[in-house]
KETISE-366652 format. One record per residue: x, y, z of N, C-alpha, C in turn. Coordinates in steps of 0.2 Angstrom, whole numbers, plus 5000, padded with zeros to 4 digits. Layout:
REM residues N
XYZXYZXYZ ...
REM end
This chain:
REM residues 488
557258055064557057995063557657955067 558257975066558757945069558757935077 558458015079558358025087557957965090 557357965085556857925087557057845088 557457825083557757765083558257745090 558557795091559057795097558657785103 558157825104557757835110557457765111 557257725105556857665106557357615109 557957615106558457565108558657565114 558757635116558857655123558357615129 557757635126557157605130557057535131 557257505126557457425126557757395130 558457435129559157415134558857415142 558557475143558457485151557957435153 557457405148556957365149557257295152 557757285147558157215147558457215154 558857265156559257275162558757255169 558057305167557757285173557557225174 557157195169556957115169557457065171 558157075170558557035171558757035179 558757095181558857115189558357095193 557757095191557157065194557156995195 557356955190557356885189557956855194 558556895193558956875198558856885204 558656945206558256955214557856905215 557456885212556756835214557256765215 557756745210558056685211558456695218 558656745219559056755225558656745232 558156785231557656765236557356705237 557256665233557056585233557556555236 558156565235558756525237558856555244 558756605246558856615253558456585257 557656595255557156545257557456465259 557656445254557856385253558356375259 558856415259559456415264559256405271 558656475272558456475278558056415281 557656385277557356315279557856265280 558456265277558956215280559256235286 559356295288559656305294559256325300 558556295299558156315304558256275310 558456205309558656155315558756095313 559056055315559355995313558755945314 558255955320557855915322557155935321 557055985316556356005314556356025307 555755995303555656005296555056045297 555056105293554556145292553856105288 553356105291552756055288552156095286 551856075281551356125279550756105284 550256155285549656135289549256075286 549056035290548655975289549055915285 549755925285550155855282550155815288 550255745285550255695291550455635287 550655585291550955515289550555465291 550055475297549655415301549055435302 548655395303547855405305547655355309 547155375313546955315318546155345321 545855285323545155305325545355295333 545155335338545455315345544955355351 545055345357544655375362545055425365 544855475367545255535371545155515378 545855505380545955485387546055555391 546255595389546455655393546655715388 546555785391546755845387547155885391 547655915388548155965392548156025388 547656075389547656135385548256175386 548456185392549056225395549656185391 549856125390550356095388550156085380 549556095378549456075371549556015368 549255965372549355895370548755845372 548555805368548155755370548355685370 548055645375548255575375547655535373 547755475368547355455365547455375367 546855335365547055265366546655225360 547055185357546655145350546255085354 545555075353545255035357545254955356 545654945349545654875348546454855350 546854885352547654865354547554895361 547354945364547354955370547955015370 548355025365548955065365548755135366 549055165371549055245372549555285369 549455345367550055385365549755455366 550255505366550055575367550355615361 550055655358550055705353550055775354 550555815352550455895352550055915348 549755985349549356015345549456095345 549456125338549556205338549056225335 549156295333548656335328548556305322 548956265319548856235313548456165312 548256135318547956075319547156105318 546956055313546256065310545856015316 545256055318544756035324544056025321 543755975321543055975317542555925321 542055945319541455895323541255855317 540755805318540555745315540455775308 540055835308540055865301540455905297 541155895299541755935297541556015297 541256035302541156105305541756115309 542056175309542556185315542356195320 542856165326542756175333543356195336 543356215341543856235346544156155350 544856165351545056105354544856105362 544556155364544256145371543556105371 543356105365542756065364542855985364 543355965363543555885363543655865370 543255825372543155795379543455725380 543555705387543755635388543155595385 543255525383542855495381542655505374 542755555371542555565364542955505359 542555485354542855445349542955495344 543755495341543855545336544355505330 544155535325544655525319545155565319 545955545320546455585320546955575314 547255625312547955615308548455645311 549155625310549655655313550255625310 550855665312551555655310551755605316 551955545313552255495319552855515322 553355535318554055535320554055605324 553655655323553555715328553055715332 552555675333552055665337551755725338 551455745332551255815330550455795327 549955815330549155805329549055855323 548955825317548755865312548055885311 547555835312546855845312546455795318 545855825321545555785325544855795322 544355745322543755765320543255715325 542655735327542355675332542055635326 542255575327542155525322541355515319 541355535312540555515310540255455310 540655415312540455335313540155315320 540355365325540255345332539455375334 539255345338538655375342538755375349 538255415352538355455359537655445362 537655415368536955415372537255445379 536855505379536855545385536355535390 536655545398536155535403535755475403 536155415402535855345402535755315410 535155305412535155285418534855195417 534555185411534355115410534955075406 535255045411535854995408535954935412 536354895409536554835413537354805410 537754825414538454825411538654745412 538254705415538554635417538354585413 538254585407537954535402538554475402 538254425401538654365399539154375393 539554345392540154355385540254425384 540354465390540654545388540054585385 539554565387538854605383538754655388 538254715386537954775390537354775387 536854795391536154815388536054895390 535954935385535754995385535055005383 534655025387533955025385533754955382 533554955376533254885373533754855368 534354895368534854865364535454825368 535854785363536354745367536954755363 537454765367538154795364538754755368 539354755363539854715365540254765370 540554745375540854785380541654755381 542054775377542654745378543054765384 543554725386543854735393544254805392 544554825387544954885385544354945385 543854945385543455005385543655055390 543655115387543855165393543255185398 543355185404542855195409543155255413 542755315414543055385416542655405422 542855425428542355455433542855505436 542455565436542855635439543555645434 543555625429544155635425544755575426 544655515430545055465431544855405427 545255365426545155295423544855245429 544355215428543955175433543955105429 543555065433543454995431542655005429 542454955426541554945425541354935432 541654895436541254875443541254935448 541554985446541555045450540855085449 540555075444539955105442539355065446 539055095449538455085453537755095451 537255065451536655065449536255135452 536055175446535755235447536355295445 536955275444537455325442537255345434 537255405432537055425425537655425421 537655405415538155395411538255425405 538655435401538755445393539155385391 538855355386539155295383539255315376 539855295374539855305367540255245363 540055235356540455175353540355185346 540455135342540455125335540055055333 539555055329539254995328538854975334 539054895336538754885342539354865347 539854915347540254895352540354965357 540454945362540555015367541355025367 541555095367542155115366542355155373 541855195377541855235382541355245385 541555245392540855265398541055315402 540755365403540955425406540355435411 540655425419540055435424540055515424 539355535422539155605423538955625430 538555575433538255595439538355535443 538755535448538955475452538555465458 538755455464538355435470538755445476 538455455482538755465488538355415492 538355415500538155375505537655415510 537155365512536655395517536655345522 536855365528536755325533536355355539 535855305543535355325548535755325555 535555375559535655365566535055365570 535155345576534455345580533855315577 534055265574533455235569533055175573 533155155578532955095581532355075580 531755135581531055135580530955125573 531355125569531155125560531455055557 531755015562532154965559531454915556 531454895550530854855546530454895544 530554965544530055025541530355025534 530155085531530455105524530755175524 531255185520531555235519531455265511 531155325510531155345503531455405503 531955405498532455455495532255475489 531855535489531655565483531155505480 531155505473530855445470531455405467 532055415470532655375468532855325471 532655305477532855255482532455245487 532055175486531555165491531755095494 531955085501532155025503531755015510 531854955511531654925519532154935523 532054965530532654985534532954925537 533654905538533854865541534454895545 534654865550535154885556535754905552 536054955554536654985551536654985544 536154995540536154995534536555065530 536755055525537255115521537055115515 536755165513536355175506536855215501 536855185495537255215489536555265485 536755315486536155375483536555415478 536155425472536455465467536555545470 536955575466537055645468536455685468 536355735472535755775471535555785480 535055835478534555855485533855815485 533755785490533155755491532755765498 531955745497531655745504531655675505 531855655512531955585513531255585519 530855525516530255505521530455435524 530355435531530555375535529855355537 529755295537529055275541529155205543 528755185549528655125551527955125555 527455085552526855085555526555165554 526355185560526155255560526655305563 527255275564527855325565528155365559 528255415558528555455551529055505553 529455505549529855565549530255605543 530155655541530355695535530955735535 531355725531532055755532532255785525 532755845525532955845519533755845519 533955815512534655795513535055815507 535655825506536055835500536555775499 536655755495537055695493537455725488 538255715490538855735486539255675484 539555675478539955615476540355585481 540455525483540855485486540955515494 540455555495540355575502539855545507 539855535513539355515517538955555521 538355555521537855595526537655555531 537555565536537455535543536655575545 536155545544535555575545535155555552 535055605556534755585564534155585562 533755525564533055505564532655515570 533055525575532755505581532055555583 531855605578531355645581530655625576 530455555577529955525574529255555576 528855555572528155585574527555535574 527155515579526655475577526155505574 525955475569525455495565524755445565 524255495564523555455564523555405557 523355345558523255295552522755335547 523055335541522655365536522555295531 522055295527521955245521521755285515 521955255509521755275502521355215499 520955235495520655185490520855185484 521255125481521455115475521055065470 520955105464520655065459521155035455 521154965454521654935450521254915444 521654915437521554905431522154855428 522054795427522454745426522354705418 522754695414522854655409523354605408 523054545409522354525407521954525413 521154525411520754535417520754475421 520854405419520854365423521454345428 521854405428522554395433522354395440 522654355445522454355452522954405454 522754445460523154485463523154485469 523754495473523854475480524154545482 524054575488524354625491524554605498 525254615499525554605505525354535507 525554485501525254415502524654395503 524154435503523454415503523154435497 522654375495522354385488521754435490 521554485484521054535485520754535478 520054555479519754565473519854645471 520054655465520154715462519554735457 519054705457518454715454518054775457 518354805463518054855466518754885469 518554955472519154995474519354945481 520054945482520354915488520654975492 520454965498520755005504521354985506 521955035506522555015509522755075514 523155065518523455115523523955145519 524055215522524755255518525255215521 525755215516526455175516526555135510 527055085510527155045504526854975506 526654955500526254885500526554845494 526754775495526954745489526254705486 526454715479525854685475526154625470 525754575470526054525466525454505460 525554505454525054475449525254425446 524854365445524954315441524354295436 524554265431524054245426524254195421 524054135420524254085416524554095409 525054085407525354105401525654165401 525754195407525954275407526554275412 527054315412527454325416527354365423 527454325428527254345436527554425437 527254465439527454525441527454535447 527954565451527954595458528254665457 527854705460527954775462527754805469 528054865471527854895477527554955475 526954985478526755025477526655065484 526655135484526655185490525955225489 525555205493524955235495525155305498 524855365496524955425499524455475497 523855445495523355495493522655465494 522055485494521555465497521155415492 521355445485520955405479521555405474 521655345470522055335465521955285462 522255275455522055225451522655205448 522855135447523455105445523255055440 523655055435523655005429524354955428 524154895428524754855427524554805420 525054795417524954745411525554705411 525354635411525754575411526054555405 526654545404526954525397526854445397 526854425391526754345389527354315391 527254255393527854215397528354195391 528154205385528554185379529154255379 529054295381529554355380529954345386 529754335393530154325397529854285402 530254235404530054175408530154185415 530554215417530754225424530454285427 530254265434529954325438530554395439 530354445439530754495441530354555443 530754595448530254645449530354695444 529854745441529854775436530254835436 530354855431530754935431530354985433 530655045436530155095439529655125433 529155135434528655165432528055185437 527755245435527155265439526555285435 525955245438525355265434524955305439 525155315445524755365449525255405452 525155465451525655515454525655515462 526255505465526455505471526055455476 525855395472525455345475525855275473 526155265467526455205466527155215463 527555165466528255165464528655105465 529155095463529555025464530055035470 530054985473530554975479531254945476 531854985475532454955472532754905477 532954835473533254785476532854745481 532154765482531754735487531454675485 531454615487531154565485531254535478 531854555475531954535468532054455468 531654415465531754345464532254315461 532854335463533454285460533554225464 533954185460534154125462534754125468 534654085473535154075479535454005476 536154015474536453955473536753925479 537053865478537353825484538153845485 538353895482539053925482539053995487 539554005487539754075492540154125489 540054185491540554245488540954265494 541654275493542154285498542354365497 542454405502542754475502543254475506 543954465503544554455507544954505507 544854565504545254625504544954675502 545054735505545454745510545254725516 545554705522545354685528545154735533 544854715537544554755543544254815541 543854805537543354865534542654835535 542154875535541454855535541154845528 540754785527540554765520539754765520 539554795515538854805515538654775508 538154735508537854705502537154735501 537154765495536554805494536254845498 536754885502536554935507536454895514 536554825515536354795521537054775524 537154785531537854765534537954705534 538354665534538554585534539154575537 539554625539540054605544540754645542 541354625545541954655545542354605540 542754625535543054595530543754545534 543954495533543654455527542954425529 542554425524541854405525541554365520 541054325521540754285515539954285516 539654265510538954275511538654215505 538054205505537754155500537754195493 537954155489537954175481537354175478 536954245477536254245474536354275467 536154235462536254275455535954345454 536254385449536054435448536554495450 536454565448536954615449536854635457 537354645461537354675468537954725469 537654775475538254825475538554805482 539154805481539654795488539954855490 539754875495540054945499540554925504 541154965504541654945508541755025512 541655015519541755075523542155075529 542555115531542955115537543055185540 542955195546543055265549543755295547 543655355544544355405542544555385535 544055345531544255325525543655335521 543855345515543155365509542855295508 542155295509541855235506541855225500 541755155497541955135490541355095489 540955095484540655045481540755005474 540654945473540754905467540154875465 539954865458539454825456539754755454 539454705456539654635455539154595452 539354555447538754515444538954435446 538454415448538454335450538054305445 538354235443538054185440538054125443 537554075442537454005443538053965439 538553975441539153925437539453875441 539153865447539353815451540053825455 540253875456540853895459540753955463 541253945469541354005473541654055470 541654115472541954175469542354215475 542854255474543254285478543454345475 543254405480543454475477543954495482 544554535478545054575481544954645480 544754685483544754755480545354795483 545454855481545854895482545854935489 546354955492546154995499545855055498 545455065504545155135504545655185505 545355235501545855305502545655345508 546055375511545955415517545355465515 544955485519544555535516544755615519 544655655515544855725516544355765520 543755745520543355785525542655745525 542155745529541655705530540955765531 540455735528539855775528539355755534 539055785538538655775542537955815541 537355785541536755825541536455795547 536155845550535655835555536155845563 535855825567536155815574536455755575 536855725571537055655572537855655571 538155595574538755575574539055515571 539655505570539855435567539555375572 539455315569539055265572539755245578 539355205583539655195589540055145587 540055095583540455035581541155055579 541155125577541855145574542255175578 542055195585542455235590543055205593 542955145592543555105596543955075590 543855095584544455075578544855125577 545455095575546155135572546155125566 545955175561546155155554546855135552 546855075549547455045547547855095541 548455105542548855135537549255105532 548955035530549454995526549255015519 549855025515549855045508549954985504 549954915506549954865500549454865495 549554865490549154865484548854785482 548254785480547854735478547654745471 547454685468547154695461546554695462 546154755459545354765459545154715454 544554675456544254635451544154565456 544054515452543954455457544354385452 544354345457544654275456544254225457 543954165452543654115454544054065458 543754045464544253995468543653945471 543953885471543453825473543653805480 544153845483544353845490543953885495 543853855501543453885506543853935510 543653995511543954045515543654065520 543954065526543554075533543654155535 543154175537543154245538542654265543 542654325545542154345551541554365549 541054365552540354385550540054345544 540154285543539854245539539154255539 538654265533538054275532537854205530 537254175534536954105531536354125528 
REM end
């Protein structure tokens, strides 16, 4: 009995010693960890994953995967700041599903949390409040009071909205009609615009026999040919059809962003005249129809020669419609529906739509009935560059021309430099307007298609090397500015 009691007491003592030792060891380990944390560094505090003291909704300006940082901009204040990220940064899509940081792109609208003092990004999520429209071609960014139209919707476009092209910040006026955009925003406000598909340039050489005829670049650009014209054309490969009467030329061309292609069209082919019979259906049925400024009876088939023809439809109580059709088949049918005048009262060339395949199409910027005002537009910088208005050559800057309401494309070009286009929006506000654009950038290389060379008017010009900077944009001025090559 005594031996059993002695063994029991001994066991209890051993157990007590073990427990005391473990507790002491655990306490020592905890103390060591605290001490380790204290001596990690005077400028570093260990933070748990996801801890933060600040939050924001911002636009991604740039990402640096190697440097592990992202630059953001707050759209309301315009303030830019850069935050670093690491493996503890949470990255999520709109539905809080995990993403990789490489999936965060320029122009994205994101909700972020971060440690302000350490400039460390705790989490980034594609904002659930935001909307994104991809591959947008139907837009107008020049509405009054800083508005923009996307499809049938109207949005506010603030001055500090982020506009990106090829990874660089640009201005709204750098976007040219037919550029393909990704537009993002929240509610009815645009936060970012990203040019997904830009434009290059197409110039004709040996085109004397085609002046007054037509150029068709795929189904994208159809224009009447003028002397020394320079067309802004979306990126891509196209079949180019050039015609003037029964003279015709067919070419293939590839347009790259910001590069110029010079197309030799001296090998015209004289073709036998052909005609197609077109059956028109018009709503309302009482509308009058004029083709190439001559009234026609559409109750029966109308015979038209192959090529482009101007169609004008009018009816009392309806909006007048002007379209251009391209006849290229033996038989075709085309339908037109006029809009009631209460919806829109001003005449306007309609937006592209085709009711007869390979037969009917619109002609861009041709015969649009915008109002000519009594004021003028002045281009005063950069100087000594060719200036084109909607693809038509108007002179060497400084230059001025009549102010016609609407949106127009201004293209600046000089041999040895990269051509640059801007979209300007003109209103009947009773004032002259002056534009000063930035200097052209030297070109790295040129693209030449066909057996053509640079235009003759550039051969005796020496590109200026001036590096003085000017402000991109415009200022309204009531002063008269004299310039070369004024257009009346």
